[in-house]
N, C-alpha and C positions, 0 to 999 in steps of 0.2 A: 273645474271644480278646485278651489284652493285646498291646501293641506297644510298641517302643522310642520314646521321645520324641526326636524329631528336630528340625532347625531350623525346619521349617515345620509341625509337628504330624502328619506322616505317619510311617509305620513306617520305621525306619532304624537303622544301627549308631551308638550314642551315641558311640562312640570318635572318630567323625569330627569331632565338635564340641568339641575340647579346645584349640583355638587361637582367636585372634581374628579380626577382619575380618568375613568372610561369615557368621558364625555369631551375629550380634547378637540375632536372634530366639530362637534356642535359649537363650542365656543369659538373656533376660528370662523364658522359660518357667521355667527352673530357679530363678531368683530369686524367682518368685511362689510356686513350690512350697516354696522354703526358708522363706518367711514363714508359709505355712499348715500346713507339716508339720515341726515342730521336729526330730522324731526322725529324719527322713531328710536334715535340713539338712547334717550332716556329711558323708554320702556324696556330696551334691550339691556341696558346696564342693570336695571333692577332685576330683570329675569336671571341674569347671571349671578346676582347678589342676594340670594335667599328667596327672590321672587315673593315678596310679601303680600302682593295683591293677585297672585296666581294669574299672571298674564301669559299669553302665548302669542308666537308669531305664526302668521299664514302666509304662504306664497303660492303663485299659481304654478311654479316650476322652479327648480333649482339645478344649476346655478344660473340659467338663463331666465330669470324671473322678469315678469312685467308689472306684477302688482304685488304689494306688500302690505299687509294689514296687522297691526297689533290690536289685541282685545283681551278682555278677561276670559278665562275659561268658562265654558257653559254653566258649570255648577255655581259660579260666582254671580250670575246675572239672574238670580231667583225672583227679585222684586221688580215687577214690570213697571213701576213708576220711579225707579231709582236711576235717573239718567246720569248721575254723578259716577256711579260705579259702571253702568252700562255704556261705556265709552270706546270707540274705534278710532284708531289713527291710520290714515291711509296714504299710501304713495303709489302712483302709477306712471309707468312709461308708456302706457297704451290707453289713453282716455276713452277710445272707441270700444274698448272690451269691457270697461268699467260697469256699465248698466247691466250686463248679463251677469256679472260676478256678484255685485251688490244685491241684486234682486233674489239671489239664491238664499233660501231660508236657513241653509246650513252655515252661511257666511254672516248674515245679519237677520236678526229677529225683528222684523218690522211690526210685530204685534205688541211690542213694548216700547216704552219711551227710551231714547237713547241719544247719544251725541256722536257726531263725526267731526274729527279734527284733522287738519292738514295744512301744509304751506302750498297747496296748489288750488288756485281758484277754479281750475278746469274740472274739479271734481262736481261743480255745482249743477251741470246739466244732467248728469246720471242721476244724482239725488233728486232734482226736481221732477224728472220723469217717473221715477219709481214712487216717489211720495205721493204724486198726483194719482196715480193708478191704484195706490193702496190706501187712499183717503188718510194720509198722514199730514199734519200740519208741520211746517218747517219754520223755524226761526233762525236767521242767518245773522252772524256777526263777523266783521273783519276788523282786525286790530294790527298794530305794529308790532313785529316780531323782533326781539332783541336777543342776540347771541353773545357768546363769551367775549368780553372785552373789559379790561380793568378801567374803572372810571376814575376821574380826577379825585384826589383826596379832598374832603371838605375842609374849608378853611375856617368855618365857624368855631367859635369857642364853646364847646359842648361837653366840657369836663364833667358837669353834673349829671350827665346822661350815660347809662350804662347798657351796653349790648348784652342781651341774654338768648338762651335757647328756650324755645317754647316746649311745653309738654302737654298731655292730653287734658290737664286741668284747665287749660287756656281755651279749649274748643268752644265753650259756650259763648265767650267774648267775641271770638272770631266769627262765629256763626251769626251773632247778632248784628254784625256790621257788614257782613258779606252780602254784596248786591244780589248775588245768584243763590244765596242761602236762606237763612231765617226760617228753616222748617227742620222737622225731626230727622229727615233723611240726610240732609246737608250736615246736621250736627254729628251723626253717626259717621259719615264720610270724614269729616274734619278730624274726629277723634282717631279714626284709623290711620290718616295721613300722619298726625302727630305721634302716633305709636311707633311708626316705621320710618319716617323721613324727618329731616330737620325742619324746624320752625324758628324763625328769628323775630326778635322783639327788641325794642328800646324802652328802658325804663326812664320816666320823667324824675324830677328832683323829689317828688313825694313817694316814689317807689311803686308807681302804678304803670302799667303799659300804656305808652302813648303812640307807638307805631309797630307794625308787625307784617309778616308775610309768611307763607307756608308753602312747602314743596309738596307736589302731588306725585303720583305713581309713574308719570312720564318725565320725571325731573323738571317739570314745569314750575316755576315759582307764581303762585296766585294768592287771592284773597288779601292783597296788600291793602292797608288801611292806616290813616294817621288821624288821631283825634283832632278835631277842627281848630282848638285852640293852639296846636302846635304845628299846624300847617304852614308852608312856605318859610320854614325856618332851617331846612336842610337835614332834617332828622332821617328821612328816608334815604337821602343820599348817603348820610353816615352809615346807615344800616347796610346800604348796597355795597359800599366799599368792604365792609365786614364779611358780607355774604361771598363776594367774589374772592376775597383772600382765602375764606374757609373752603370754597369748592376747588379753587386751583391747588391748594396744598393737599386736599384729599383726591384730587384727580377725578373728580366726578363731573359729568355733564349737567348743564343747567341752562335754561333759557326762560324768558318771560315775555309777556305782551302787554301793551298798554292801549289806550283808546287813541284813535286817529286825531283827536282834538289837538288844535295848534298849540295849546299851552303845554301839552305833554311833549310834542315834538321840540319845543324849545328846551325844556327841562332835560330831555335826553341829549340834545346838542351841547348843553352847557356841562353835562357830565361826561361827555366824550364816549358814550355807549355806541356800540356797533349795530346799526339797524339793518335787518335783512331785507332786501328789495321785494321778496315774494309776498310778505305779509303773512298774517296768521288767520285761518278761515275755520269758522266753527258753525256747524248746523245741529240745532236741538230739534229732534224729530219726535213728535207726539201723535199717537193715533188719535183720531177724532173722538173716539169713545172715552178717552181720558181728558179731553179738552173742556 
C-alpha cells in the first residue's frame, strides 16, 4: 500500500506541510525526490509553494522507495469526468510491482476518467492489464520531452510584438484553441491554472494575442498556440526565450513536450533545445460507461 509522504516519513496528509517551520524534514524529503525524479519535480515544487492544486506525493516506502506517485488529494477529484484535474504522475524502479499498486482503489479511482503521465514507457503494460480487467478505454499519446536549456535568441526583427503575462480573462481564448480542450471542464481548468501559475503570450501589432502557452500544476508548459497568420515567423521562439529567462531567474522547474512530427524536431534542433531521450507518455483512461 502506498502512503503519503509526511514530515517524518510516516503516512499523513501532505497538505499539512505547505508552510515553513516545523516541516524542515518534509522539505528535505521533497528536495531529494526533486533531484532524483525530474518528471515529478514540478508537482513537488508547487506542493512546497502554497500547493494551489492541493497535490500530494505517495510512496510505497521511505527512504527505500520503489514507486512514487503525485496526484490531487481525494477531495479535489470530485468530478468523475474531469480528467484535467484527475491526473497522476508516476515513477517506478520496480515495473513488476506496478500492476498491484495501480489496481488498488486507494491509489487510483478507476471508476472515473483520469490521466496517467510519466517519462517511462514501461508503465504501459500495467495500465493495459488493469484497464482491460476494469473495462476502461485507454488513449495513449507519446511526445518529445523538452527539459531546461536556454534556446538561441531569435534573430527576427519583432520589435512591434510585445511579450505579456496571461491572466484568467484569457482562459476563454486559450480554451477555444486547445486541441484537448473546447469544453466547460477544460475552461474551468485553464482558469485555475492562470489564477495560480504563469501564462505567457505575444501581442501582435494590433494589440491582440497571436501566440501563447500556459503552465500547469506540474510545471509543464502546455496549450501552446499561434494564430495561423503568424506561424513560421519565429514568434513562439521569441516567447520561448522570454519564458526560459523568466523561469531561470525565478529558479522554477519547467518542461514541455511536443509532437513527434518531423517538422517539430527540426524546429527544436534549430532552437538548440535539450530533448530528453525517454520521451513523454500520457494515458487518458475513461470507463466505458462514460465513453
